C-alpha positions as a Markdown table, in Angstrom:
| # | Residue | x | y | z |
|---|---|---|---|---|
| 1 | Met | -0.1 | 0.1 | 0.0 |
| 2 | Met | 2.8 | 2.4 | 1.0 |
| 3 | Gly | 4.6 | 1.9 | -2.4 |
| 4 | His | 1.3 | 2.3 | -4.3 |
| 5 | Met | 0.9 | 5.9 | -3.2 |
| 6 | Phe | 4.3 | 6.7 | -4.8 |
| 7 | Arg | 3.9 | 4.5 | -8.1 |
| 8 | Ser | 0.3 | 5.4 | -9.0 |
| 9 | Gly | 0.6 | 9.2 | -8.6 |
| 10 | Tyr | -1.5 | 10.0 | -5.5 |
| 11 | Tyr | 1.1 | 12.7 | -4.7 |
| 12 | Gly | 2.8 | 12.5 | -8.0 |
| 13 | Gly | 5.5 | 10.4 | -6.5 |
| 14 | Asn | 6.8 | 13.5 | -4.7 |
| 15 | Trp | 7.7 | 13.1 | -1.2 |
| 16 | Asp | 7.4 | 16.9 | -0.5 |
| 17 | Ser | 3.7 | 17.1 | -1.8 |
| 18 | Met | 2.6 | 14.7 | 0.8 |
| 19 | Pro | 0.7 | 15.8 | 3.9 |
| 20 | Asp | 2.7 | 15.7 | 7.0 |
| 21 | Tyr | 0.8 | 13.0 | 8.5 |
| 22 | Met | 1.4 | 10.7 | 5.6 |
| 23 | Gln | 5.1 | 11.3 | 5.7 |
| 24 | Lys | 5.3 | 10.7 | 9.6 |
| 25 | Met | 3.2 | 7.3 | 8.9 |
| 26 | Met | 5.6 | 6.1 | 6.2 |
| 27 | Gln | 8.8 | 7.1 | 8.1 |
| 28 | Asp | 7.3 | 5.2 | 11.3 |
| 29 | Tyr | 6.4 | 2.2 | 9.2 |
| 30 | Tyr | 10.0 | 1.9 | 7.4 |
| 31 | Ala | 11.9 | 2.7 | 10.7 |
| 32 | Gly | 10.4 | -0.2 | 12.3 |
| 33 | Asn | 11.6 | -2.5 | 9.5 |
| 34 | Gln | 15.2 | -1.1 | 9.3 |
| 35 | Ile | 16.7 | -4.0 | 11.4 |
| 36 | Leu | 15.3 | -6.6 | 9.0 |
| 37 | Trp | 16.8 | -4.9 | 6.0 |
| 38 | Arg | 20.3 | -5.9 | 7.1 |
| 39 | Phe | 19.4 | -9.4 | 7.1 |
| 40 | Ser | 17.2 | -9.6 | 4.0 |
| 41 | Gly | 20.0 | -10.8 | 1.8 |
| 42 | Leu | 20.9 | -13.7 | 4.1 |
| 43 | Met | 17.2 | -14.5 | 4.5 |
| 44 | Asp | 16.7 | -14.4 | 0.7 |
| 45 | Phe | 19.6 | -16.8 | 0.3 |
| 46 | Ile | 18.3 | -19.2 | 2.9 |
| 47 | Leu | 14.8 | -19.1 | 1.6 |
| 48 | Trp | 16.0 | -19.9 | -2.1 |
| 49 | Ser | 18.2 | -22.8 | -0.8 |
| 50 | Leu | 15.3 | -24.3 | 1.2 |
| 51 | Leu | 13.1 | -24.2 | -1.8 |
| 52 | Val | 15.7 | -25.7 | -4.1 |
| 53 | Ile | 16.2 | -28.5 | -1.4 |
| 54 | Leu | 12.5 | -28.8 | -1.1 |
| 55 | Leu | 12.1 | -29.2 | -4.8 |
| 56 | Val | 15.0 | -31.8 | -5.2 |
| 57 | Ala | 13.5 | -33.9 | -2.3 |
| 58 | Leu | 10.1 | -33.7 | -4.0 |
| 59 | Ile | 11.4 | -34.8 | -7.3 |
| 60 | Arg | 13.4 | -37.7 | -5.8 |
| 61 | Trp | 10.4 | -38.7 | -3.8 |
| 62 | Val | 8.1 | -38.9 | -6.9 |
| 63 | Trp | 10.8 | -40.6 | -8.8 |
| 64 | Arg | 11.3 | -43.4 | -6.2 |
| 65 | Lys | 7.4 | -43.6 | -6.1 |
| 66 | Gly | 7.3 | -44.1 | -9.9 |
| 67 | Asp | 10.1 | -46.9 | -9.6 |
| 68 | Lys | 7.8 | -49.0 | -7.1 |
| 69 | Ile | 4.9 | -49.0 | -9.3 |
| 70 | Lys | 6.7 | -50.7 | -12.2 |
């Protein structure tokens, strides 16, 4: 929702044209998430690694299940 305001032109994508209450709300929102931004690259790597591992495990499981049917 927050990014939607900048992209779709509610305030023309201009921070200065936004009302003060809107600027404060957005600053409070992004300031609370600042700690997570430091770890976002690591979390992204871990997430994709787990997804690849899950996909490989699922393929192996289906492959073995197919071998038992024959």
